[in-house]
C-alpha positions as CSV (number, residue, x, y, z in Angstrom):
1,M,66.6,-69.1,-31.2
2,S,66.0,-66.5,-33.9
3,L,63.4,-66.8,-36.6
4,T,64.3,-66.4,-40.3
5,I,61.8,-64.1,-42.0
6,L,62.2,-63.8,-45.7
7,F,61.1,-60.4,-47.1
8,A,60.0,-61.5,-50.6
9,A,58.8,-58.0,-51.8
10,P,62.1,-56.5,-53.1
11,A,60.4,-53.4,-54.7
12,V,59.5,-52.1,-51.2
13,W,62.4,-53.3,-49.1
14,G,63.7,-49.8,-48.6
15,E,60.3,-48.7,-47.4
16,Y,59.7,-51.5,-45.0
17,H,62.8,-53.0,-43.5
18,V,63.4,-50.3,-40.8
19,T,59.7,-50.3,-39.7
20,L,59.5,-54.1,-39.7
21,E,62.7,-54.4,-37.6
22,A,61.2,-51.9,-35.1
23,A,57.8,-53.7,-35.0
24,L,59.5,-57.1,-34.4
25,K,61.5,-55.6,-31.6
26,R,58.4,-54.1,-30.0
27,S,56.8,-57.6,-30.1
28,N,59.9,-59.2,-28.5
29,I,60.4,-61.3,-31.6
30,K,64.0,-62.4,-32.2
31,A,64.4,-62.7,-35.9
32,N,66.7,-62.2,-38.9
33,L,64.8,-60.2,-41.5
34,V,66.5,-61.1,-44.8
35,Q,66.0,-60.8,-48.6
36,T,67.6,-64.1,-49.4
37,A,67.8,-67.4,-47.4
38,D,67.9,-71.1,-47.7
39,P,64.2,-72.0,-48.3
40,A,64.5,-74.9,-45.8
41,Q,65.4,-72.4,-43.0
42,V,62.6,-69.8,-43.6
43,D,60.0,-69.5,-40.8
44,Y,57.8,-66.8,-42.4
45,I,57.5,-65.1,-45.7
46,I,56.5,-61.5,-46.1
47,Y,55.1,-61.3,-49.5
48,A,53.8,-59.1,-52.3
49,P,52.1,-60.8,-55.3
50,S,54.5,-58.9,-57.6
51,S,57.4,-60.8,-56.1
52,P,59.7,-63.0,-58.2
53,L,59.0,-65.8,-55.7
54,Q,56.3,-67.9,-57.3
55,D,57.3,-71.5,-56.2
56,F,56.6,-72.1,-52.5
57,T,57.4,-75.8,-52.6
58,P,60.9,-75.6,-51.1
59,Y,59.7,-73.6,-48.1
60,T,58.9,-76.7,-46.1
61,R,59.4,-75.0,-42.7
62,C,57.5,-71.9,-43.4
63,K,54.5,-71.4,-41.0
64,A,52.7,-68.6,-43.0
65,V,52.9,-66.3,-46.0
66,L,52.0,-62.8,-44.9
67,S,50.9,-60.6,-47.8
68,L,51.5,-56.9,-47.8
69,W,48.5,-56.5,-50.1
70,A,44.9,-56.5,-49.2
71,G,44.0,-58.3,-52.5
72,V,45.2,-61.8,-52.9
73,E,43.8,-62.9,-56.2
74,R,47.3,-63.0,-57.8
75,I,48.5,-65.6,-55.2
76,V,45.5,-67.5,-53.8
77,G,45.4,-69.8,-56.9
78,N,49.1,-70.7,-56.8
79,A,49.2,-74.5,-56.8
80,S,52.6,-74.6,-55.0
81,L,51.3,-72.6,-52.0
82,S,50.5,-75.0,-49.2
83,Q,51.3,-72.6,-46.3
84,P,48.6,-70.5,-44.6
85,L,48.1,-67.3,-46.4
86,C,47.2,-64.0,-44.6
87,R,46.0,-60.9,-46.4
88,M,46.9,-57.4,-45.2
89,V,44.2,-55.6,-43.2
90,D,46.0,-52.4,-42.4
91,P,44.3,-49.8,-40.2
92,A,45.9,-47.0,-42.1
93,L,44.8,-48.4,-45.4
94,T,41.2,-48.7,-44.1
95,E,41.4,-45.1,-43.0
96,G,42.6,-43.9,-46.4
97,M,39.8,-45.9,-48.1
98,V,37.2,-44.4,-45.9
99,E,38.4,-40.9,-46.7
100,W,38.4,-41.5,-50.5
101,V,34.9,-43.1,-50.4
102,V,33.4,-40.4,-48.2
103,G,35.0,-37.6,-50.2
104,H,33.8,-38.8,-53.6
105,T,30.4,-39.7,-52.2
106,L,30.0,-36.2,-50.9
107,R,31.4,-34.7,-54.1
108,H,28.6,-36.4,-56.2
109,H,25.9,-36.0,-53.5
110,L,26.5,-32.2,-53.3
111,G,27.0,-31.8,-57.1
112,M,30.4,-30.1,-56.5
113,D,31.6,-30.6,-60.1
114,R,29.1,-28.2,-61.6
115,H,30.4,-25.4,-59.4
116,I,34.1,-26.2,-59.5
117,N,34.0,-26.5,-63.3
118,N,31.8,-23.6,-64.4
119,P,33.6,-21.6,-67.1
120,D,30.3,-20.1,-68.3
121,H,29.5,-18.7,-64.8
122,I,26.1,-20.4,-64.7
123,W,24.1,-19.5,-61.6
124,D,22.7,-22.9,-60.8
125,A,20.9,-22.6,-57.4
126,T,19.8,-26.2,-57.4
127,V,19.9,-27.4,-53.8
128,P,21.0,-31.0,-53.2
129,P,18.9,-33.4,-51.2
130,L,19.9,-34.2,-47.6
131,A,22.2,-37.2,-47.1
132,R,19.2,-39.2,-45.6
133,E,17.5,-38.8,-49.0
134,R,20.4,-40.3,-51.0
135,P,20.5,-44.2,-50.8
136,V,23.9,-45.8,-51.1
137,A,24.7,-49.4,-51.9
138,M,27.9,-50.8,-50.5
139,L,28.9,-53.8,-52.6
140,G,31.3,-55.8,-50.4
141,M,31.0,-55.9,-46.7
142,G,34.5,-57.0,-45.6
143,A,36.7,-54.9,-43.4
144,L,36.9,-52.0,-46.0
145,G,33.3,-52.1,-47.0
146,T,32.1,-52.2,-43.5
147,A,34.2,-49.3,-42.4
148,C,33.1,-47.2,-45.4
149,A,29.4,-48.1,-44.9
150,Q,29.6,-47.1,-41.2
151,A,31.3,-43.8,-42.0
152,L,28.6,-42.9,-44.6
153,A,25.8,-44.0,-42.3
154,A,27.3,-41.7,-39.6
155,L,26.6,-38.8,-42.1
156,N,23.0,-40.0,-42.4
157,F,23.2,-41.7,-45.8
158,P,20.9,-44.7,-45.9
159,V,23.5,-47.4,-46.6
160,T,22.5,-50.9,-47.6
161,G,25.3,-53.5,-47.7
162,W,25.5,-56.4,-50.1
163,S,27.7,-59.4,-50.3
164,R,27.6,-62.8,-51.9
165,T,27.0,-64.6,-48.6
166,E,25.0,-63.5,-45.6
167,K,26.6,-60.8,-43.4
168,A,25.4,-59.1,-40.2
169,V,26.8,-55.6,-39.5
170,D,25.7,-53.4,-36.7
171,R,23.4,-50.6,-37.8
172,I,23.8,-51.5,-41.5
173,P,21.1,-53.5,-43.2
174,C,22.7,-56.2,-45.4
175,L,21.4,-58.2,-48.4
176,N,23.1,-61.1,-50.2
177,G,22.8,-63.3,-53.2
178,T,21.3,-62.6,-56.6
179,D,17.9,-61.4,-55.4
180,G,19.6,-59.1,-52.8
181,L,21.8,-57.6,-55.5
182,T,18.8,-56.8,-57.6
183,Q,17.0,-55.2,-54.7
184,V,19.9,-53.0,-53.6
185,L,20.7,-51.8,-57.1
186,Q,17.2,-50.8,-57.9
187,T,17.1,-48.0,-55.3
188,A,20.8,-47.0,-55.1
189,Q,21.7,-43.5,-56.2
190,I,25.4,-44.1,-55.3
191,V,27.0,-47.5,-55.6
192,V,30.4,-48.3,-54.0
193,L,32.3,-51.4,-55.1
194,L,34.7,-52.9,-52.5
195,L,34.6,-56.6,-53.4
196,P,37.5,-58.9,-54.0
197,K,38.1,-60.1,-57.5
198,T,36.9,-63.7,-57.8
199,P,35.2,-65.7,-60.6
200,D,31.9,-64.9,-59.0
201,T,32.5,-61.1,-58.8
202,E,34.1,-60.4,-62.2
203,N,31.8,-58.3,-64.3
204,L,29.3,-58.1,-61.4
205,L,28.2,-54.8,-62.8
206,N,27.3,-55.6,-66.4
207,A,24.7,-54.6,-69.0
208,R,21.9,-56.4,-67.0
209,T,22.8,-55.2,-63.5
210,L,23.7,-51.6,-64.6
211,A,20.2,-51.4,-66.1
212,L,18.7,-51.9,-62.7
213,L,20.1,-48.7,-61.4
214,P,18.0,-45.5,-61.2
215,D,18.6,-42.9,-63.8
216,G,21.4,-40.6,-62.8
217,A,23.1,-43.1,-60.4
218,V,26.8,-42.7,-59.7
219,I,29.3,-45.5,-59.4
220,L,32.5,-45.4,-57.3
221,N,34.9,-48.2,-57.8
222,P,38.0,-48.3,-55.5
223,G,37.8,-52.1,-55.3
224,R,38.9,-54.0,-58.4
225,G,38.8,-53.0,-62.0
226,A,37.4,-56.3,-63.2
227,L,34.2,-55.9,-61.1
228,I,32.7,-53.8,-63.9
229,D,32.2,-54.6,-67.6
230,D,34.0,-51.7,-69.2
231,A,32.0,-51.7,-72.4
232,A,28.6,-51.9,-70.6
233,L,29.6,-49.0,-68.3
234,L,30.7,-46.8,-71.2
235,A,27.4,-47.6,-73.0
236,E,25.3,-46.6,-70.0
237,L,27.2,-43.4,-69.4
238,S,27.3,-42.4,-73.1
239,S,23.5,-42.8,-73.3
240,G,23.2,-40.2,-70.5
241,R,21.2,-42.6,-68.3
242,L,23.8,-43.0,-65.6
243,G,25.3,-39.9,-64.0
244,H,29.0,-40.5,-63.4
245,A,31.6,-43.1,-62.6
246,T,34.6,-42.4,-60.4
247,L,37.1,-45.2,-60.9
248,D,40.3,-45.8,-59.0
249,V,41.1,-49.3,-60.3
250,F,41.4,-50.8,-63.8
251,R,42.0,-54.0,-65.6
252,Q,45.3,-52.6,-66.9
253,E,47.3,-50.2,-64.8
254,P,48.5,-47.6,-65.5
255,L,45.4,-47.0,-67.6
256,P,46.5,-46.8,-71.3
257,Q,46.6,-43.3,-72.7
258,D,44.1,-44.3,-75.5
259,H,41.6,-45.9,-73.1
260,P,38.1,-44.5,-73.7
261,F,37.7,-43.9,-70.0
262,W,40.0,-40.8,-70.3
263,A,37.8,-39.3,-73.0
264,S,34.4,-39.7,-71.2
265,P,33.2,-36.5,-69.5
266,R,31.1,-38.8,-67.2
267,I,34.2,-40.7,-65.9
268,T,36.7,-39.5,-63.3
269,V,40.0,-41.5,-63.3
270,T,42.0,-41.5,-60.1
271,P,45.4,-43.5,-60.4
272,H,44.9,-46.2,-57.8
273,I,45.3,-43.9,-54.8
274,A,42.1,-44.6,-52.9
275,A,44.0,-46.5,-50.3
276,D,47.6,-47.6,-49.8
277,T,49.3,-49.8,-47.2
278,R,51.4,-47.7,-44.9
279,S,54.6,-49.4,-43.8
280,E,54.5,-48.5,-40.1
281,S,51.0,-49.7,-39.4
282,A,51.4,-52.7,-41.8
283,A,54.6,-53.7,-40.0
284,S,52.7,-53.9,-36.7
285,V,50.1,-56.2,-38.4
286,I,52.9,-58.5,-39.7
287,A,54.6,-58.6,-36.3
288,E,51.3,-59.4,-34.5
289,N,50.7,-62.4,-36.9
290,I,54.2,-63.7,-36.4
291,H,53.7,-63.4,-32.6
292,R,50.5,-65.3,-32.9
293,G,52.1,-68.0,-35.1
294,E,54.8,-68.5,-32.5
295,A,52.3,-68.5,-29.6
296,G,50.1,-71.1,-31.3
297,L,47.2,-68.6,-31.8
298,P,45.1,-68.4,-34.9
299,F,46.5,-66.1,-37.6
300,L,44.7,-62.8,-38.3
301,H,43.1,-62.2,-41.7
302,L,43.6,-65.8,-42.8
303,V,42.5,-66.3,-46.4
304,D,39.9,-68.9,-47.2
305,R,41.3,-70.6,-50.3
306,A,38.0,-71.9,-51.5
307,R,36.4,-68.5,-51.5
308,G,39.4,-66.7,-52.8
309,Y,39.7,-64.1,-50.1
């Protein structure tokens, strides 16, 4: 008997349907991958939060909603969603995120900007410190934060992880809670944000917490735009106390042309390119979760509704 798998992400159907068909075949899953179906006949939903499908009530047979996005804040609060929800943890997305974080960490650590943008030909022979002398705070120790923390630690950066709840990560000291956040920010010369957006993490970096950072500290945000209070960040950068912010995510995207972030010489805007889900590797993750659902095994990357991620 074939499964009915509804692909409820029409914007990326052209990118995904071939790779998904191949991944399902490799996993020996007999299925009809469709864009429309009788809700009562659907076994699994492959989903993106931008989908027009917002009412999950009719999908009484559906065993799981499998998101193509790592972030689930736009679906986790949907009152009609009673099915298990799995977020996307794509190995290729993780790889891309590690490259972005390591690249921009090294850029600021080595002071590359002052040599790349040097129209006055200033001979600045200031030697940067060694990586082991540059403390890094990784705010968020999920799959992405852990991978980035371990990559930076492999380059000898002293990385301290922070999360809302207690975490244990091999070779990375981790703090948690309000006191832990204060402690990690007070010594961090580079701060990386890789937290989900929840009511508890929105504006985590605000006037009070930004003031904890050492003078000249740099912020990298490839996580969620709402993690930072925009006005507080601009105030700290404009005063010259903080060194720079490299931002890949924003409250509104694309970032409006008149947004003050564009005009600040202490802000680098990258257009939400730090990491992207790659269809081939994501298709394998989806196929594995469908295989697990059919075999009665626990789903991978199951979202905790209470925590929001």
